[in-house]
C-alpha positions, 0 to 999 in steps of 0.5 A, spaced: 503 495 536 498 492 540 492 488 537 486 492 536 490 499 537 490 502 530 492 509 533 499 505 534 500 503 526 498 509 522 502 507 516 498 501 516 491 504 517 493 509 512 495 504 506 488 500 508 484 506 507 488 507 500 486 500 498 479 501 501 478 506 495 478 501 490 476 494 494 470 496 499 470 491 505 464 487 501 468 486 495 470 478 493 477 478 491 475 472 487 471 477 482 477 481 481 481 480 475 489 479 476 490 485 471 485 489 476 489 487 482 496 489 478 493 496 476 491 497 484 498 495 486 502 499 481 498 505 483 499 504 490 507 503 489 507 509 484 504 514 490 510 518 493 510 517 501 512 523 506 515 517 510 519 515 505 522 522 503 517 523 498 519 517 494 515 512 491 515 505 495 518 502 488 523 507 488 525 506 496 525 498 494 530 499 488 534 503 492 534 498 498 536 492 493 542 496 490 545 497 497 544 490 499 
C-alpha cells in the first residue's frame, strides 16, 4: 500500500473505524484503564469477519498456531 492511500487498505481502515467507536481521536490513551483497553480488544477480537470466513480473529489466530 502507498502512504496516504486509504482505498488500498480497506481492512486497516475498517479496523480504525471500529476502534474510533470506543476511542475518538481526541482520547488520551493514558486516561484509559487497562481493564477498559482489554475489554475493547476482546470485543474487537470476538467479532466475526467476512475476510476470515466469518471466523473471529481469535479463532483464526488459534487455528494458525495449531498449524505451526
